[in-house]
C-alpha positions as CSV (number, residue, x, y, z in Angstrom):
1,X,-9.9,-20.8,-11.6
2,X,-13.5,-19.8,-11.7
3,X,-13.7,-17.3,-8.8
4,X,-10.8,-15.4,-7.3
5,X,-11.3,-12.9,-4.5
6,X,-8.9,-10.2,-3.5
7,X,-9.0,-8.7,0.0
8,X,-7.9,-5.2,0.9
9,X,-7.5,-3.8,-2.6
10,X,-9.5,-1.8,-5.1
11,X,-8.8,-0.8,-8.7
12,X,-9.9,2.9,-8.2
13,X,-8.9,3.4,-4.6
14,X,-8.4,6.8,-3.0
15,X,-5.2,5.1,-1.9
16,X,-3.1,4.7,-5.0
17,X,-0.9,2.2,-3.1
18,X,-4.0,-0.1,-2.8
19,X,-4.6,0.5,-6.6
20,X,-1.0,-0.5,-7.2
21,X,-1.5,-3.7,-5.3
22,X,-4.6,-4.5,-7.3
23,X,-2.8,-4.1,-10.7
24,X,0.1,-6.1,-9.3
25,X,-2.1,-9.0,-8.1
26,X,-3.8,-9.2,-11.5
27,X,-0.5,-9.2,-13.3
28,X,0.9,-11.8,-11.0
29,X,-2.1,-14.1,-11.1
30,X,-2.3,-13.9,-14.9
31,X,1.1,-15.6,-15.0
32,X,-0.2,-18.6,-13.2
33,X,-3.9,-19.1,-14.1
34,X,-6.5,-18.0,-16.6
35,X,-9.5,-15.8,-15.7
36,X,-11.4,-12.9,-17.2
37,X,-13.1,-11.7,-14.0
38,X,-11.8,-11.1,-10.6
39,X,-13.5,-9.9,-7.4
40,X,-12.6,-7.5,-4.6
41,X,-14.4,-7.9,-1.3
42,X,-14.6,-5.4,1.5
43,X,-16.8,-4.6,4.5
44,X,-18.8,-1.4,4.6
45,X,-22.0,-0.1,6.1
46,X,-24.2,-1.3,3.3
47,X,-24.1,-3.7,0.3
48,X,-23.0,-2.4,-3.1
49,X,-21.5,-3.7,-6.3
50,X,-19.4,-1.9,-8.9
51,X,-17.9,-3.3,-12.1
52,X,-14.9,-1.9,-13.8
53,X,-13.3,-3.1,-17.0
54,X,-9.5,-2.8,-17.4
55,X,-7.0,-4.0,-19.9
56,X,-4.0,-6.1,-18.8
57,X,-1.6,-7.3,-21.4
58,X,-4.2,-6.6,-24.2
59,X,-6.8,-8.7,-22.3
60,X,-10.0,-7.2,-20.9
61,X,-10.5,-8.1,-17.2
62,X,-13.7,-7.5,-15.4
63,X,-13.0,-6.2,-11.9
64,X,-16.0,-6.7,-9.7
65,X,-15.9,-4.6,-6.4
66,X,-18.3,-6.2,-3.9
67,X,-19.0,-4.4,-0.7
68,X,-20.9,-6.3,2.0
69,X,-22.7,-4.8,5.0
70,X,-20.4,-5.7,7.9
71,X,-23.4,-6.6,10.0
72,X,-24.5,-9.0,7.4
73,X,-21.0,-10.4,7.3
74,X,-21.0,-10.9,11.1
75,X,-24.4,-12.6,10.9
76,X,-22.9,-15.1,8.5
77,X,-20.8,-16.5,11.4
78,X,-23.9,-17.3,13.4
79,X,-25.4,-19.0,10.4
80,X,-22.4,-21.1,9.7
81,X,-23.7,-24.2,11.5
82,X,-26.7,-24.4,9.2
83,X,-24.4,-24.0,6.2
84,X,-21.9,-26.6,7.3
85,X,-24.5,-29.1,8.3
86,X,-27.2,-28.6,5.6
87,X,-25.3,-26.7,2.8
88,X,-27.9,-23.9,2.9
89,X,-25.7,-21.2,1.5
90,X,-28.6,-19.2,0.3
91,X,-29.7,-18.0,3.8
92,X,-27.2,-15.2,3.5
93,X,-25.8,-13.4,0.4
94,X,-22.3,-13.4,1.9
95,X,-22.3,-17.1,2.3
96,X,-23.9,-17.6,-1.1
97,X,-21.2,-15.5,-2.7
98,X,-18.4,-17.6,-1.1
99,X,-20.0,-20.9,-2.0
100,X,-18.1,-21.3,-5.3
101,X,-14.9,-19.2,-4.5
102,X,-11.7,-21.0,-5.4
103,X,-9.1,-18.7,-4.0
104,X,-8.9,-15.8,-1.5
105,X,-5.8,-13.5,-1.7
106,X,-5.6,-11.5,1.5
107,X,-3.5,-8.5,0.7
108,X,-4.9,-6.3,3.5
109,X,-3.8,-3.1,1.8
110,X,-0.2,-4.2,2.2
111,X,0.2,-3.1,5.8
112,X,-3.3,-3.1,7.4
113,X,-2.9,-6.4,9.0
114,X,-1.8,-4.8,12.2
115,X,-3.3,-3.0,15.2
116,X,-1.5,0.4,14.7
117,X,-4.4,1.6,12.7
118,X,-6.9,0.7,15.4
119,X,-8.6,-2.5,16.6
120,X,-11.8,-1.7,14.6
121,X,-10.0,-1.9,11.3
122,X,-8.1,-5.1,12.3
123,X,-11.4,-6.6,13.5
124,X,-12.9,-6.2,10.0
125,X,-9.7,-7.7,8.4
126,X,-10.1,-10.6,10.9
127,X,-13.7,-11.3,10.0
128,X,-13.0,-11.0,6.2
129,X,-10.3,-13.7,6.3
130,X,-11.7,-16.0,8.9
131,X,-15.0,-16.7,7.2
132,X,-13.6,-18.3,4.0
133,X,-11.2,-20.2,6.1
134,X,-14.0,-21.8,8.0
135,X,-15.8,-22.6,4.7
136,X,-12.7,-24.5,3.6
137,X,-11.6,-22.1,0.9
138,X,-7.9,-21.7,-0.1
139,X,-6.6,-18.5,1.6
140,X,-3.2,-17.0,0.8
141,X,-1.7,-14.0,2.6
142,X,0.1,-12.3,-0.3
143,X,3.3,-10.4,0.4
144,X,2.7,-7.8,3.0
145,X,3.9,-6.4,6.3
146,X,2.6,-8.6,9.2
147,X,2.0,-6.5,12.3
148,X,2.9,-4.9,14.5
149,X,0.5,-6.2,17.1
150,X,1.0,-4.2,20.2
151,X,-2.2,-5.2,22.1
152,X,-3.5,-8.5,23.4
153,X,-6.7,-8.4,21.3
154,X,-4.6,-7.4,18.3
155,X,-2.3,-10.4,18.8
156,X,-5.3,-12.8,19.1
157,X,-7.1,-11.5,16.1
158,X,-3.9,-11.3,14.1
159,X,-2.8,-14.9,14.9
160,X,-6.0,-17.0,14.2
161,X,-6.4,-16.3,10.4
162,X,-2.6,-16.7,9.9
163,X,-2.6,-20.1,11.6
164,X,-5.3,-21.4,9.3
165,X,-4.0,-19.8,6.1
166,X,-2.8,-22.1,3.3
167,X,0.2,-19.9,2.6
168,X,1.7,-16.8,4.1
169,X,4.1,-14.4,2.2
170,X,5.9,-11.5,3.8
171,X,7.7,-8.6,2.2
172,X,10.1,-7.8,5.1
173,X,11.6,-9.5,8.1
174,X,9.9,-7.4,10.8
175,X,6.9,-9.7,11.2
176,X,8.9,-12.9,11.5
177,X,9.1,-12.9,15.2
178,X,5.3,-12.8,15.5
179,X,4.9,-15.5,12.9
180,X,7.5,-17.7,14.6
181,X,5.8,-17.2,18.0
182,X,2.5,-18.6,16.6
183,X,4.2,-21.4,14.7
184,X,3.4,-20.1,11.2
185,X,5.9,-20.6,8.3
186,X,6.2,-17.9,5.8
187,X,8.0,-17.0,2.6
188,X,9.6,-13.6,2.1
189,X,9.5,-12.0,-1.3
190,X,8.8,-8.7,-3.0
191,X,5.7,-6.5,-2.7
192,X,3.1,-7.4,-5.3
193,X,2.8,-3.8,-6.6
194,X,6.2,-4.3,-8.2
195,X,4.5,-6.2,-11.0
196,X,2.4,-3.2,-11.9
197,X,3.7,-1.6,-15.1
198,X,3.9,2.2,-15.4
199,X,1.5,3.8,-17.9
200,X,2.7,6.7,-19.9
201,X,0.7,9.9,-19.4
202,X,0.9,13.3,-21.0
203,X,2.8,15.0,-18.2
204,X,6.2,16.6,-18.7
205,X,8.6,16.5,-15.7
206,X,11.3,19.2,-16.0
207,X,15.0,18.3,-15.9
208,X,16.6,18.5,-12.5
209,X,13.3,17.8,-10.7
210,X,12.9,16.2,-7.3
211,X,9.6,14.6,-6.6
212,X,8.2,14.8,-3.0
213,X,5.2,12.8,-1.8
214,X,3.4,14.5,1.1
215,X,1.6,12.0,3.4
216,X,-1.7,13.5,4.6
217,X,-1.9,11.1,7.5
218,X,1.4,12.4,8.9
219,X,0.5,16.0,8.0
220,X,-2.8,16.0,9.9
221,X,-1.1,14.1,12.8
222,X,-4.3,12.8,14.4
223,X,-4.8,9.4,12.8
224,X,-6.0,6.8,15.3
225,X,-3.0,5.0,16.8
226,X,-0.6,7.5,15.5
227,X,-1.8,10.7,17.1
228,X,0.9,13.3,17.8
229,X,3.7,11.2,16.3
230,X,4.5,13.7,13.7
231,X,4.6,17.1,15.5
232,X,7.6,18.2,13.4
233,X,6.7,16.7,10.0
234,X,5.4,20.0,8.6
235,X,8.5,21.8,9.7
236,X,10.7,19.1,8.2
237,X,9.0,19.4,4.8
238,X,9.1,23.2,4.7
239,X,12.8,23.3,5.6
240,X,13.5,20.5,3.1
241,X,11.8,22.3,0.3
242,X,13.5,25.6,1.2
243,X,16.9,23.8,1.1
244,X,16.2,22.2,-2.3
245,X,15.0,25.4,-3.8
246,X,18.2,27.1,-2.6
247,X,20.1,24.3,-4.4
248,X,18.2,25.3,-7.6
249,X,16.3,22.1,-7.9
250,X,12.8,22.0,-9.4
251,X,10.3,20.4,-7.1
252,X,7.0,18.5,-7.9
253,X,4.7,17.6,-5.0
254,X,3.1,14.2,-5.7
255,X,0.0,13.0,-3.8
256,X,-0.4,9.2,-3.6
257,X,-3.4,8.8,-1.3
258,X,-5.8,11.5,-2.5
259,X,-8.9,12.9,-4.1
260,X,-9.1,16.3,-5.8
261,X,-12.7,16.8,-4.7
262,X,-13.3,14.9,-1.5
263,X,-11.8,16.0,1.8
264,X,-10.3,13.4,4.1
265,X,-8.1,13.7,7.1
266,X,-5.4,11.6,5.3
267,X,-5.7,13.3,1.9
268,X,-2.3,14.0,0.5
269,X,-3.7,16.6,-1.9
270,X,-5.2,18.6,1.0
271,X,-1.9,18.7,2.7
272,X,-0.2,19.8,-0.5
273,X,-2.6,22.7,-1.0
274,X,-1.9,23.9,2.5
275,X,1.9,23.6,2.0
276,X,1.8,25.4,-1.3
277,X,0.4,28.6,0.4
278,X,4.0,29.2,1.5
279,X,5.3,28.8,-2.1
280,X,2.7,30.4,-4.3
281,X,5.3,32.9,-5.8
282,X,7.9,30.2,-6.6
283,X,8.1,29.1,-10.2
284,X,10.4,26.1,-9.3
285,X,7.7,24.2,-7.3
286,X,4.6,22.6,-8.7
287,X,2.1,19.9,-7.8
288,X,-0.2,17.3,-9.4
289,X,-3.7,18.7,-9.6
290,X,-5.5,15.9,-11.5
291,X,-6.6,12.4,-10.6
292,X,-4.1,10.0,-11.9
293,X,-4.3,6.2,-11.7
294,X,-1.6,4.1,-9.9
295,X,0.2,3.1,-13.1
296,X,0.1,6.8,-14.3
297,X,1.6,8.0,-11.0
298,X,4.3,5.3,-11.3
299,X,5.2,6.8,-14.7
300,X,5.4,10.4,-13.4
301,X,7.5,9.4,-10.4
302,X,9.9,7.5,-12.7
303,X,10.5,10.7,-14.7
304,X,11.9,12.5,-11.6
305,X,15.7,12.7,-11.0
306,X,15.2,11.9,-7.3
307,X,12.2,11.0,-5.2
308,X,11.4,11.6,-1.5
309,X,8.3,9.8,-0.3
310,X,6.3,9.3,2.9
311,X,3.8,6.8,1.4
312,X,5.2,3.2,1.1
313,X,3.8,2.6,-2.4
314,X,5.0,5.9,-3.8
315,X,8.5,4.8,-2.8
316,X,7.9,1.4,-4.4
317,X,6.9,3.2,-7.6
318,X,10.3,4.9,-7.5
319,X,12.4,1.9,-6.4
320,X,11.0,-0.5,-9.1
321,X,11.7,2.0,-11.8
322,X,15.3,2.5,-10.5
323,X,14.6,6.1,-9.5
324,X,16.9,7.1,-6.5
325,X,14.6,7.3,-3.5
326,X,14.5,8.4,0.1
327,X,11.7,7.3,2.5
328,X,10.5,9.6,5.3
329,X,9.3,6.6,7.3
330,X,6.5,6.2,9.9
331,X,6.6,2.4,10.1
332,X,9.1,-0.5,10.1
333,X,7.6,-1.7,6.8
334,X,9.8,0.8,5.0
335,X,13.0,-0.8,6.4
336,X,12.4,-4.3,5.0
337,X,11.4,-3.1,1.6
338,X,14.4,-0.8,1.2
339,X,16.7,-3.5,2.5
340,X,15.3,-5.8,-0.2
341,X,16.3,-3.2,-2.8
342,X,19.8,-3.0,-1.2
343,X,19.4,0.7,-0.2
344,X,18.6,0.5,3.6
345,X,20.5,3.7,4.1
346,X,17.8,5.5,2.2
347,X,15.2,5.1,5.0
348,X,14.9,8.1,7.4
349,X,12.6,7.9,10.4
350,X,10.2,10.8,10.5
351,X,8.2,9.5,13.5
352,X,8.6,11.2,16.9
353,X,11.5,13.4,15.7
354,X,12.5,16.5,17.6
355,X,13.1,19.9,15.9
356,X,16.7,19.6,16.8
357,X,17.0,16.4,14.7
358,X,15.7,18.2,11.5
359,X,19.1,19.7,10.6
360,X,20.8,16.3,10.7
361,X,18.0,14.8,8.6
362,X,18.3,17.5,6.0
363,X,22.1,16.9,5.8
364,X,21.5,13.2,5.3
365,X,18.9,13.8,2.5
366,X,21.3,16.1,0.7
367,X,24.1,13.6,1.1
368,X,22.0,10.9,-0.4
369,X,20.9,13.2,-3.3
370,X,24.6,13.8,-4.0
371,X,24.9,10.0,-4.4
372,X,21.9,9.6,-6.7
373,X,23.9,8.0,-9.5
374,X,25.3,5.4,-7.2
375,X,21.9,4.7,-5.8
376,X,20.4,4.5,-9.3
377,X,23.0,1.9,-10.3
378,X,22.2,-0.2,-7.2
379,X,18.5,-0.2,-8.0
380,X,19.1,-1.1,-11.6
381,X,21.2,-4.1,-10.6
382,X,18.5,-5.3,-8.1
383,X,15.7,-4.8,-10.6
384,X,17.5,-6.7,-13.3
385,X,18.2,-9.6,-10.9
386,X,14.7,-9.9,-9.3
387,X,13.0,-13.1,-10.3
388,X,9.2,-13.8,-10.5
389,X,7.7,-16.0,-7.8
390,X,4.7,-18.4,-7.7
391,X,1.9,-17.3,-5.5
392,X,-0.3,-20.5,-5.9
């Protein structure tokens, strides 16, 4: 293939789950076709281009991150009649770019194809996918969570690109009802990030260590569409850490969507710093204070004895390395993934919980930790039996 485009993923993303999807897509596509360059396309406020070179299986891949001005992208729709009638692609750089595209893989960040993150975000996903479909390009929805779509505009925007896609893959069963309602057939398989290999890094995890991922989105509790859904998330985490320290575990706090230097309302690292103010005198709790890539974080997580995560792809890093894992869930996307790994009991809802429920949640987590060897053996069996799949 001459030109492959990935949507909703970036190699150096603030969100390491998106980075994991990027590495996974490249690993997967390399099994089916040859290429030495791959493109990522996203919509922003102005045009930009950044090239990164990475090594995958001893081959250098050029990763080209293209960011189009969303207004320019929108204008392309009004210019489509000229393109379709007279083949004048050069009238718009967006249309000129897509002229020789062979394949578009719409990953949408794994779970962004929904309206729970706001209609503006979904609208940009809608535009991004619809344009190449109109131009007759091959568009595949790679394994992801479809929906939820809780609004009428969300349902309309969600349905149209799915209807015209060449293939639709899902990673869980929750979106099936919506897909069936719009007459779209899909194939369920595993998350693409599972193809990403861990990369060893010079970081020593102590024995008897439990890794905990803090989700900055849940910590701040004011993300659009999820406002005030996590009033007791902070209390839950503090009481969980207190309990684990009482049980003489070592704890490492692991950010997965983060930046050390830049503030963001969903920055896991910012949440960790705030949480650590309560534990500055404890020698049994530490946190990652450097920028690690997605493969490096996967390696660090794999070295823990048990992992508790609130970010989907932090949990996948654990599950795919057979590390016993509990999810503190905020979306149904966790349920399908953990069911696929045969550990559905390891998903604990952390959305809209009351303070009275916290004690029961803590008891459940401690019970699952006591079963860590059994869970590890389950994961080892699943990981040994999972087969590759063809995306093309």
